[in-house]
C-alpha positions in Angstrom: 0.2 0.3 0.0 1.5 3.4 -0.8 1.9 6.2 1.5 -0.9 8.0 -0.2 -3.5 5.3 0.4 -2.4 5.0 4.0 -2.4 8.9 4.5 -5.9 8.9 3.3 -6.8 6.1 5.8 -5.2 7.8 8.7 -6.8 11.2 8.0 -10.3 9.5 7.9 -9.5 7.2 10.9 -8.4 10.4 13.0 -11.3 12.7 12.1 -14.1 10.8 13.8 -11.9 11.2 17.1 -11.3 14.8 16.4 -15.1 15.3 15.6 -15.7 14.0 19.0 -13.5 16.0 21.1 -14.9 19.3 19.3 -18.5 17.9 20.0 -17.8 17.7 23.6 -15.2 20.7 24.1 -18.1 23.1 25.1 -18.9 21.2 28.3 -15.6 19.4 28.8 -13.0 21.4 29.9 -10.7 18.7 31.4 -7.0 18.7 31.2 -7.1 15.3 29.8 -9.4 16.4 26.9 -7.4 19.4 26.0 -4.2 17.2 25.8 -6.1 14.7 23.8 -6.6 17.3 21.4 -3.2 18.5 20.8 -1.6 14.8 20.8 -4.1 13.8 17.9 -2.2 16.4 15.6 1.2 15.2 16.8 0.5 11.4 16.3 -1.3 11.8 13.0 1.4 14.2 11.6 4.3 11.8 12.7 2.9 8.7 11.6 2.0 9.9 8.2 5.1 11.3 7.9 7.1 7.9 8.9 4.9 6.0 6.3 5.9 8.5 3.7 9.4 8.0 4.5 8.9 4.0 4.5 7.1 4.2 1.0 10.2 5.7 -0.2 12.5 3.3 1.3 14.2 5.5 3.9 13.8 2.9 6.8 16.1 4.1 9.4 14.8 7.9 9.2 11.5 6.7 9.5 12.7 4.5 12.4 13.8 7.8 14.0 10.5 9.3 13.7 8.8 6.0 15.2 11.1 6.4 18.3 9.7 9.9 18.8 6.4 8.4 18.1 6.8 5.6 20.6 8.4 8.0 23.3 5.6 10.6 22.9 3.0 7.9 23.3 4.4 6.4 26.5 4.6 9.7 28.2 0.8 10.0 26.6 0.0 7.0 28.5 1.6 7.8 31.7 0.4 11.7 31.9 -3.4 11.3 30.5 -4.2 7.2 30.4 -2.9 6.0 33.6 -4.0 8.2 36.0 -7.9 8.1 37.2 -7.7 11.8 39.0 -7.8 15.1 36.5 -5.8 16.5 39.4 -3.0 13.8 38.8 -3.1 14.2 35.1 -2.6 17.9 35.7 0.4 17.2 37.8 2.0 14.9 35.4 1.6 17.4 32.5 3.2 20.1 34.5 6.1 17.8 35.3 6.4 16.9 32.0 6.6 20.4 31.1 9.2 21.3 33.8 11.4 18.5 33.0 11.3 19.3 29.6 12.3 23.1 30.3 14.9 22.0 32.7 16.5 20.3 29.8 16.1 23.1 27.5 17.8 25.2 30.2 20.8 23.3 29.9 21.1 23.0 26.5 20.9 27.0 26.1 23.7 27.0 29.1 25.8 25.0 26.8 25.3 27.3 24.0 25.8 30.5 26.0 29.2 29.1 27.1 30.8 28.4 23.8 33.7 30.3 22.8 33.4 33.9 21.7 32.5 34.1 18.0 31.0 30.5 17.4 27.8 32.4 17.7 26.5 36.0 16.7 25.7 38.6 19.3 21.9 38.3 17.6 21.6 34.6 18.3 23.4 34.9 21.8 20.6 37.5 22.6 18.0 35.2 21.4 19.1 32.3 23.4 19.6 34.4 26.4 16.0 35.7 26.2 14.6 32.0 25.6 16.5 30.8 28.7 15.0 33.4 30.8 11.3 32.9 29.9 12.0 29.2 30.6 13.6 29.9 33.8 10.8 31.8 35.2 8.2 29.1 33.8 10.4 26.5 35.7 10.7 28.7 38.9 7.1 28.8 39.2 6.7 25.1 39.1 9.5 24.7 41.6 7.6 27.2 43.7 4.7 24.9 43.7 6.3 21.8 43.7 4.2 20.3 46.6 1.4 20.2 43.9 3.5 18.3 41.6 3.9 15.1 43.7 2.9 12.1 41.4 0.8 9.4 43.1 0.5 5.8 42.2 3.2 3.1 41.7 6.2 3.1 39.1 7.3 5.5 36.6 7.0 6.1 33.1 8.3 3.0 31.9 6.9 0.7 34.9 3.5 2.1 35.0 2.8 1.6 31.3 4.5 -1.8 31.0 1.5 -3.6 32.0 -0.7 -2.4 29.1 2.1 -4.1 26.7 2.6 -7.3 28.8 6.5 -6.5 29.2 9.1 -4.1 29.3 7.7 -1.0 27.6 11.4 0.5 27.2 12.5 -2.5 25.1 9.3 -3.0 23.2 8.4 0.5 21.7 11.6 2.7 22.8 14.7 1.1 22.7 14.8 -0.9 19.5 14.5 2.4 17.4 17.6 4.1 19.1 20.3 3.1 16.6 18.3 5.1 14.1 18.7 8.4 16.3 22.0 7.5 17.6 24.1 6.7 14.7 27.3 4.7 15.2 30.1 3.5 13.3 28.6 -0.1 13.1 25.6 1.5 11.0 28.4 3.8 9.3 30.2 0.9 8.3 26.9 -0.7 6.5 27.0 2.4 4.0 26.8 0.8 0.4 26.5 2.7 -2.4 24.8 5.7 -0.7 22.2 3.4 0.9 22.0 2.4 4.7 21.7 -1.4 5.1 20.9 -1.8 9.1 20.7 -5.0 10.7 17.1 -4.7 12.0 14.6 -7.5 11.6 11.7 -5.5 10.4 10.9 -4.7 6.9 9.4 -1.7 5.5 5.9 -3.5 5.6 6.3 -4.5 9.3 7.4 -0.9 10.1 4.2 0.7 8.0 2.3 -1.9 10.3 4.0 -0.6 13.3 2.7 3.0 12.3 -0.7 2.0 11.9 -0.7 0.0 15.2 0.5 2.8 17.0 -2.0 5.0 15.7 -4.7 2.6 16.5 -3.2 2.0 20.3 -3.3 6.2 20.8 -6.9 6.7 19.3 -8.3 3.4 21.3 -6.5 4.8 24.5 -8.3 8.2 23.9 -11.7 6.2 23.4 -11.2 4.0 26.5 -10.1 7.1 28.5 -12.8 9.4 27.8 -15.8 6.4 27.7 -16.4 6.7 24.1 -17.2 3.8 22.0 -14.5 1.9 20.5 -16.2 -0.8 18.0 -15.7 1.9 15.2 -12.1 2.5 15.9 -11.7 -1.5 16.1 -13.6 -1.8 12.6 -11.4 0.7 11.0 -8.3 -0.6 12.2 -9.1 -4.1 11.1 -9.9 -2.7 7.7 -6.5 -1.1 7.5 -4.6 -3.9 8.2 -6.3 -5.7 5.7 -5.6 -3.2 3.3 -2.0 -3.1 4.3 -1.6 -7.1 3.6 -3.1 -6.7 -0.2 -0.6 -6.0 -2.7 -1.3 -3.0 -4.7 
């Protein structure tokens, strides 16, 4: 199946869930629904992009995107799906935001410490301004850190592993890291401008993985918001049938 057909199917698949979110948004102001609205755009866009790369034969770049998809999906499960309480969802989202802010501040510090002349003055000024804005945000979180306490057992990977029946880090995350962290072993496999990696999944399997991520994400949204999942399951089965049919 070409990326055009998969793109059309994924677009149609997500439209139903997006319509439901729009319909209930006037009366449902929950943190979970608001974040689901943002997350749908991320998942749809990245899944479509990964399938496009796979259709062109760019396996490792597509796997790099799938790694981003898997990381985002795991955090989505931990922040939005796993907790039962809206306050807990809010705290986990804020904690995610705070941790991401601290990581960016460390990056900006490294850039500002570069030798004079590496970056021009205008770029340094922009970086310093961005850093100061983030520091104010993170400072606000730290001042209210008692509100960011996380309840429940297990951390990010541990608390979501039961959904997949195993170590979620290995199943959904670590296997795609080589596509992001290029090493000499992968570089040595360069042949005539093409990357021949040693991963076991072929292009069709990776396309299937993208559809599986989209399915698991949409299903988790429907279950979380107590929406019917029958249509999602039927559409998933249809997509899998189409993918297994040769053009």
